[in-house]
N, C-alpha and C positions, 0 to 999 in steps of 0.2 A: 663485318657489320658496322653500322654507324655507331659512334660513341653516344652514350645516353648521359643526360644531365643528372646531377645529384638528386634533384627533385623527382625525376622519373624513376630513378633507382629506388628512392625511399618509398614511393607509391607502389612500385612493383613488390618490394619486400613486405610492405604492409599487407598488400593483397594476398601474398603467399601465406603470411601468418594467419590471416582471416580464413584461408582455406584449410589450414591444418589444425587450428585450435579455436575453441570458443572462449578461451580465457581472455578476460579484459582487465585492464588496470582499474582499480576502484576510483571513483571520482574524488577529487581533492576537496576535502571539506574545509580545510583551513587555508589561510593565505600562505603563500610560499615563504620560506625563511628570508629574513632581510637583516642587513647589518645594522647594529645599534651603536650609538656613541657610548662612551664609557659612562657619561652622566645618565643617559637613559637606562642603561643596564643596571647601574647602582640604584636608581630610583625604583625600578621594577623589583629588584631583589629586596629592597627595604619594604616595599608594599607587601610582597609575598611573605616576608619574615613577620611583619606585624599581623597579617591575617592568620598565619600559622600559630603565632603565640596566642592570639585571641581565641582561636579554636581550641588550643590546648588548655587554656584557662577555663573555658566553658565546660569542656569535657571533664577536667579535674573537679570543678565545682559540682557537676552533676554526679560524678562518682562518689564524692564526699557526702553529698546529700543523700544518696541512696544508701551508703554505708551507715550513716548516722540516723537513717529513717526519719528525715526531716520532711515535713509536708508544708508547702506554702499555701496558705488559705487567703482568701480575699478579706481585707479589712475595710469595713464600711462603717465609719463612725456616725454617719447620718442614716444608717439603715434601720431595719425593724427593731433590732435589739436595743438600740439607744432610745428609740421612741417608747418602748415599754417602760423604761425607768422615768421618763419625763411626764407620763400621763398620771399625775397624782390628782385624785379627786377628793373633794371634801365629802364627808358622809352626812353633812347637815341637811 
């Protein structure tokens, strides 16, 4: 027979796979891997570390507040409560 090119062989193999299975590769949701310079890698690692430490601090504060049963309420110095004390009327 006549020799087939690599492209024709790839298409034939792909058609054969389509005939024997319905399995498909999932779509690529993220960009493919790429090489980073050392500086870029260090910068990304430092950002991730800062974000992780910030999240850990928030979680620790939340757990401590829950353990100590601390409730944060709104403080409104110019709200209704302060106005009650300021309304002083003469009885004359």
